[in-house]
C-alpha positions as CSV (number, residue, x, y, z in Angstrom):
1,X,9.6,-29.6,-4.2
2,X,7.8,-32.7,-5.8
3,X,11.4,-33.6,-7.0
4,X,12.9,-33.7,-3.3
5,X,9.5,-36.1,-3.2
6,X,10.8,-38.6,-5.4
7,X,14.2,-38.5,-4.2
8,X,12.9,-38.6,-0.4
9,X,11.3,-41.3,-1.4
10,X,13.8,-43.6,-3.2
11,X,16.0,-42.5,-0.3
12,X,14.1,-44.0,1.7
13,X,13.6,-47.0,0.1
14,X,16.8,-47.4,-0.4
15,X,17.5,-47.6,3.3
16,X,14.8,-49.9,3.8
17,X,16.5,-52.6,1.3
18,X,19.4,-51.9,3.2
19,X,18.5,-52.8,6.4
20,X,16.2,-55.8,5.1
21,X,19.7,-57.0,3.6
22,X,21.0,-56.2,7.3
23,X,18.6,-58.5,8.3
24,X,18.3,-61.2,5.8
25,X,22.3,-62.0,6.2
26,X,22.0,-61.2,10.1
27,X,24.9,-58.3,10.0
28,X,24.9,-56.4,13.4
29,X,25.5,-53.3,12.0
30,X,24.9,-52.0,15.2
31,X,27.1,-52.9,18.0
32,X,29.2,-49.6,19.7
33,X,32.9,-50.1,17.1
34,X,31.0,-49.6,13.5
35,X,29.2,-46.4,15.3
36,X,31.4,-44.4,12.9
37,X,30.7,-46.6,9.4
38,X,26.3,-46.3,9.7
39,X,26.7,-42.6,10.2
40,X,28.6,-42.2,7.2
41,X,26.8,-45.1,5.4
42,X,23.1,-44.6,5.5
43,X,23.4,-40.2,4.8
44,X,25.7,-41.1,2.0
45,X,23.1,-44.5,0.9
46,X,20.4,-42.5,1.1
47,X,21.5,-40.0,-1.3
48,X,22.8,-42.2,-3.8
49,X,19.5,-44.2,-3.4
50,X,17.1,-41.1,-3.5
51,X,19.4,-39.2,-6.5
52,X,19.3,-43.0,-8.9
53,X,15.9,-43.2,-8.1
54,X,15.4,-39.6,-8.8
55,X,16.9,-39.8,-12.2
56,X,15.5,-43.0,-13.0
57,X,12.1,-42.0,-12.5
58,X,13.0,-38.8,-15.0
59,X,14.8,-40.9,-17.6
60,X,11.1,-42.9,-17.5
61,X,8.7,-39.9,-17.6
62,X,10.5,-38.5,-20.6
63,X,10.9,-41.6,-22.4
64,X,7.0,-41.6,-22.0
65,X,6.0,-38.5,-23.3
66,X,8.2,-38.7,-26.2
67,X,6.3,-42.4,-27.0
68,X,3.1,-40.0,-26.8
69,X,4.3,-37.8,-29.0
70,X,4.9,-40.3,-32.0
71,X,2.0,-41.3,-31.7
72,X,-0.6,-38.8,-31.4
């Protein structure tokens, strides 16, 4: 269950970053002609961001455990 929350956290973080970039560069993603793009881009970016964040978290966690084994 913890892995799913980590993926959800990083997915929401990715979505927040995308919305922040949209705001910074004044990109109008919510116009009527872009709805099909939004229906594909937002869930896809959340899945990729969630999986990528979970993968990095897991990798960092394993390296910390390896260092703890070495220094004991």
